[in-house]
N, C-alpha and C positions, 0 to 999 in steps of 0.2 A: 483728237484726231491722229490717225496713225498715218505715216508717211513712209513710203517705200521708194528704193531706187531701182526702178524697172519691174516688169511684170515677174521675172524669176524671183524676185523676193515674196511674191504672194504665197500665203499658206492657206491650207483647205479651210482654217479656221477663220479665214477673213470673209468667206462668202457666207451666204449668196448675195452676190454684188448686182446692183443697177448702175450702169457706167456711162459717162459722157466723156468724149475725147475732145480736146482743144487746148490752144494755147492760153486762152484768159488772161491775155495782156491787159491791164488797166481794172479788169474786172467793172465793166460799165453796165449800163442799166439794162443792155440786152442780155450780158452774161448773168446778172442778178436774177433775170426773168427765167431764164434757163435753169438756173440752179434752184430755184424754187419749185419748179417743174419737177425736177430730178428729186428732190428731197420729198415731196409730196407723193410722187409715184413710188418712190422706194419705201415709204411707211406704208402704203396700202399692200405692198407685197413682201413686207417683212424683210427688206432687203437692206444692205448696206450702201447708202449714195457715194458714189465713188467718182472721183475725177483722174482720167489720165492725161497728164500734160507733159511738158518738155523742158529740159533744163537750158535750152536756148531757142529762138524762134526759128521755125523751119526753114525760113526763107534764106538762112546763112548758108544752107546746104543746098536747096531747091534752086535758088538764083545767084548764090555766091556773095549775097550781101543782107543783112538783116535790117529791118527799121529799128529806130531807137526804142527803148522800151518805155512804156508808160506807168510801169509799177516795179518797185523792187521785188526780186522773187521772195525775200522773206515775208514782206508784208503781203504779197498774194497768197501764202500759205496761211496767214492769220485770218485773212479776210474770207478764204474757204471755209476755214473752220467754223468761221462765226456765221456763215452761211447755212450750216449745218451739214457740210459735207464731212464724212466720217473716216474716209480713206482717200489718200492722194498717192497715185504711182507717178513718178517723175521720170519719164525715159530720157535717156541721151539721144538726141536725134542727130545721127550721122547718115552716111550713104547706105550703109546696111540696113537701117531702119527705113530710109527712104525706098528701098527696092523691096521691102517686105509686102508680100501680098495681104490684101485685106483679112482673107480667111486664116492666113497663119498669123496675123496680128491677134486676132480673136482666139486663135488656139493657144496664143501665149497666156491667156486669161484661163481658159476652159481646162487647160491641163493641170492647173495648179488649183482651181477654185471653182465653186458654183457660179454661173452667170445667169441671172434671170432675165436680163434686157440690157439694150443699149438705147439712150435718149440722143435722138438726132434732130436738126432742122432739116427742112426739106433741100437746101443746097449743100449741107455738110457731106463731107467725104473724106476718107482716110484709107491709108494703103498705097502701094505702089500705084502710080498713074490715076490716083483718086478713084480707084476703081470701087471702093467700099462706099457706095451710096445707099440712102435708105433702102431702095428697091433690092440691090444685091445682097446688103446685109441682112434684110428680112427674109430674104429667101434662103440664106445660110441659116437663120434662127429658126425656120421652119425645120430643117434638117436636123439642126443641132439641140433644139429645145429651149431657145430663148426668144424674146420678143422685141421688137424694134418698136420704140415709143416715138413718133414724129411730133415734135413740137412746133407750131407756126413762129415764124421769126416776129421778133419785138420791133414795133416801130413807134416813133416819135414824130408826131406832125406829120404822118405819112410816110416816113423815110426809116429804112431799117439802120439801127445804130451800129455802128462799124468802128473798130479801133482805128483804122485809116482815117476816118474822118477827124477823130479826135486829135490824132497827130498832126493832120493838116491845120486844124483850128490852131492848136499850140503853136505851129511853127511861124504863123502870121499874128501871134500875139493875141488872139481872140479866145481869153481865157474863159468868158462867159459862155460860150458855146461849148467849149471843153469840158467845163462844169455841169453844164445841163445834161451831157451826153453821159458823163460818168456818174452823175446823181451826187456829187460831191466835189470840192475843190481839188484841182490837181496839184498834186505834190512829188517832189523827187527826194531820194534818200541817198546818202552818200557818206563819205569821210572828210572832216573838216580839220585842217590843221589850225594851230595857235594865231597865224595870219587871218584865218577866216577862209582860205582856199579850200574849194569844196572840189572832191574828186569822185568819180564813179567808177564801179568794177567794171561796167559795161555800158555802152552809150545809151542815154535818156534823152527822152523828148524834151526840148528847151526851147522857150520862147525867143523872140529875136533880141539881139543886143538891147541892153536898157537896163533901168534899175526897177525891178519889180517888187511891189509890195508884198510881205510875205509873213506867215506865222512860222516860227522857227522853234524846233525842239519839243519835247514832251509837255512843256508848260504853254506852248503856243504864243511865245512872246513875239510881239510884232518887231519887224525888221524888215530887211531889204535882200533880195537876192540879186546881184550884179552879174549880168552877162556881158562880157566883152566881146568885140569884134573877132580878136584872135581865139575866142573859144574858153578863156580863162573865167573860171565861176567864182565868185566871193560872196560870202555871207556876211552881212552886217547888222549888228544889234544896236539900238540907240542908246546904249547905257553902258558905263564903264564896270568892269568886271575883270576876273581872272581869265586866264587863257581859255578859249573856246576850242576844244580839240576832241576827236571821237566821231563816232557814228552819229549822224543827226538826219532829221526829217525836215523838210521845208516845204510848207504849203503855201502855194501861190494863191494869192487873194487880190481884191480889188480890180478884177478884169472887167467889170462891167461895162465900161466904155472904151476899153482898149487903150487908153491913153498912158503913156509911160514916159519916163524922162530919158530921152534918147539925144546924142549917144552919151556913153560913158566919158 
């Protein structure tokens, strides 16, 4: 999978593209469903399935604060590649991008390579004031020579799967619901020191203070993620060994009944 920083790094050889625009934080079941459509529709058009996403959550600019992440950005790229995405454009979301009209945003693609279409859900929108809706982008496509493919939203038990619902479930310790909406156990990735203290480059979604059963590291060793009232995060493995330090992924498990060891 090719990854570029911003549309300005696109080359004519990258096209033709079939694009979807989104944050894709967590890559939950709804995202997986959308990506399946992207890859299948791209194959039928001999186009390259492409995701345009952002280096930080747009709410940091739009609202002045961003929700905690559901997935490490590096893991997001790995999972996008595994889903069949062939090109990812990572845009820096700042005030200039916020004020970019949707047609100028699309021109940032078409000025550099061929665009065959954009995949959107019915409520999706991009560009200044979210003016780039399926209707307005579709009208632009008629003029510019690309199509808009509208994919119905993915629902689980009659409810659309949203990242905000996953964050809410994690915040109250309902890891079973988070796992069901994600399609896999929730995990965090960060840097751990020799004392087991875990830090993150950006705020991540965490369960309430307590001791949470976890699978730790590439070998998925059984351990515990300790979350303190003061926000200190510590990883514990139930065996003696050398210093545990470096980058690490911690998969939270055992959340079927939500029972945890409170407090620390």
